[in-house]
N, C-alpha and C positions, 0 to 999 in steps of 0.2 A: 470374353472381352466386351467392353462397352460398345454399343452401336453408334455412339457419338462420333462424327467424322469431323475432326478439326483441320483436315487437309494438310497437316504438317508431315514432312518427309525428312528423315535424317539425311544430311549431306553425305555423299559417298565419294570415295576415291577407289577406283578399280584398277588393279594392276595384275600382270601375269598372263600366262597362256590361258586362252578360253577353254581349252580341253582339260585343264588341271582341275582337281577337286577344289571346290570353293571353300575358302576359309574367311569368315567374317570376323573382323577384329573390332570389338566394342570397347571404347576407351574409358579411362577414369574421368572424373569430373573437374579436374583442374586444367591440365594442358590438352586434354582431349586427344584427338587422333595423332597429334604430333608425337605422343609418347610411343605410338606403335610404328612410326616410320622406319626405324632401323630394323625392326623385325620383318616388316613387309618387304623391305629391300632384299632380305635374305631368303624369303619364302617364294619370291616371284618366279624363280626358275622351275619350280615343281608344282605350284598351285595357282589358282585364280584367287588373288587376295583382294578382299574388299575391306577397306577401312571406312568405318562410319564415324560421323561426328555427332556428339550429343547436342540436342537442341539448346541445352543450358549453356554449353561452351560456345556454340555458334553465336547465340544472341548476346552473350557476355562480351565476346570479342568485338561485336558490332555496336556495343553500347545500347542495345535495345532491351526493353523490359521483358520479363518472362510472360508467356501467355496467361490469361486469366484462368485460374483453376489448375495451373501447372502442377503435375505430380509425376511420380515414377511411371505410372501406366501410360501417360502421354508420351514418354520416351519410348516405351515398348511399342506403342502403335506407330510411332514415327520410324522405328527400326523395322517393323514389319513392312511398312510401305517402301522402305529402302530396298528390302528383299525384292519386292515386286518391281520396283523401278529398274533394277539391274537384272531382272529375269531369273531370280533364284527361287526354285520351288523348295529346295532344301539345301542346307549348308552345315559345315562344321563351324560352331559359334564359340568364340573365345572372348570372355569378358573379364575386365580388370577393375576392381574396386567398385565405384558406382556403376560402371559398365557391367560388372559382374552381377550386380543386383538386377539390372535391366535384362541381361541375358538369361538369368534364372527365371525371371518373370515370363519372358518369351517362351521358354521351354515348358513352363507349367501351363501357359495359356494356349500355346500352339505347338505342341510337341512334334507334330508331323512336319514342321518346317526345320527341325533341328536334328541332324544326324548324330553328332556328338556335341557335348557341352564341356568346355574347359573354363574353369573359374579361378581367378587369382584373388584370394581374399575378398570375396564379394561383399559389397555393402548390403547386407540383408539382416538388419537388426531384428526384424520380426521373427527370425529363427531363434535368436537368443531369448526373446520374450516368450515365444511359444513353448520353449522347453525350460522356462524359468531359470535361465542362466545369466541374468543381468547382474553385473557387479559394479562397484563404485567407479572403476575406471570408465566403464561404459556410460554411466550416468553423467560423468564429467564431460565425456565426448558429446553426449546428447545435448547438454547445455551449450557447448561451444557451437554445435551445428545450428541450434535454434537462434543463436546470435547472428548467424549469417543470413537470416531471413530479412533482408534489408535491400534498399535500392542501391546502396553503394557498399563495397567491401574495402576496408582500409588495410594498410600494410601491417598494422598490429594484428588484425584478425587473420590475415594471410599467414603471418609468422606463427601464430598460435595453431592454425590448422596444420602447417607443415610439421610441427612437433607432434601434434596429436595423431596424425596419420602415419607417423614413422617415416616420412619422406626425408626429414632431416633429424638425425639423432639428437636427443635432448643433451644439451651441453655444448653442441656445436653452434656456431654463429650463422644462423640462416641467411642473414643479409650479406654475408661475405661468400656465400656459396655461389658457384658458377652459374647455377640455375636461377638465381634470384631475379635478374632482369626479365627472364621469360615468365617466371611465376607472377611477377608484378603485372605484366601485360595481360595475363590470364585471370587475375584475381576476381574479376566480376563473374567468372564461371561458377564460383563458389556459392552464388545466390541460389543455385539449384540444389546444393548438397542437402539441405534439410528435408527434401522430398524423400530421400532414402529412409530417414528416421520416422517419417509420417506414414510410410507405406505399411499396410497390414495384409497378412495372408494367414492361412491355416496350415500349421506344420503337418497335419495329417495328409495333406496333398502330396508331400514329398515321397511317400511310399508308392505313389503311382507314377513317379517320374522314371519311367522305364526306358531309359536310354543311357548309353555309356557316358559317364561323368568323371572327369579328371579335375582334381582340385590341387591348388598350390597354396602353401603357407610359408611365410618367411621366418628364418631364424632371427629372433629379436623383435618380432612383430608384437602388437598389443595382445593382451590375453583374450580380449573379446574377438579380435579378428581370427585368431587361431581357434578359438572355441567355435565360431561359426563354421569353419572348415570341418572340424571334428564332428560337429553335430550333423552336418550334411552327409558326411561319409557314413555315419551310423544310420541315418534315416532313409537314404536313397538306396534302391536295390542294386545298382550297378555302379558303385562309386569307389574311387580310391584317391589317396592324397599323396603328394610328394612335398618334401620340405627342402628349401634351398636357401642359401645365404642371401641377405639383402633386405630383410624385413619387407615392408610393403612395396618396395621397388625392386623386388627380386627378379622380375623379367628383364631388368636392365643390368643389375649387378651380376646376375648369373645367367646372362643371355644364352651362352652356348648350351648349358645344361637344360635350360628352359625350352629352347627350340628343339633340342634333340628329343626330349621327352614328349613334347607336343606333337611333333611330326610322326614319331613312332606310334603314338596313340591314334592320330588321324588315319595313318596308313593301315592300321589294324582294323578300321571300321569304314571301308569305302562306301560311298553312296551307291545304292542299288538302282539298276535301271538305266 
């Protein structure tokens, strides 16, 4: 990782018994850690649960600009500093969407800090590009994400993102959805989304990701989100995938099955020492 110290630390929310195995929940790039709250509330009886906020979401909610030179690696460094801030030498890391891309980057850069890695349709376009699996739907998504590289994100752009990400099914009225007021409040978080598409890495590094990896893909998700999961399973030495209903929001739609699979996976690989 870079030696540059930008002094940014991901905001954190720590819940649960201190003696439980630590699980760090890294959120997606729209509503941030709010999306993990119901999961955290169900995990706290058995684990030390750490919800982290993305810098992009935190700054968007506060109406502040992204830092100069903002990129995915800046989020990774902030996440690593959050580990240090709450005293975690190692943890089970769970990342969803943009948070999945950040969690994957953390595991590649600092694998000694990650006991197990769980990724829900991670935003890792570089995997598609590295294996030459880019398709027209991905190119359309890339163009949409590039349009979010702006000082302000409008409601039309938010609506387009919700359909593109599979958060709202195409054909449904996004603005009539019960989540619309919350999404509008968080819309400036999307200024950070293009960073996932700018991030580059070497797919050959995946063969060295020697830690237990659990991936989830959703029934009805985009072809490229599902392809990223399949490629990671094929490229990483200790990886497996589960498929659940709910498209990109499967951890919410299929929460019971998601948490049951996640906790069985974590319990199978306790932190040593």
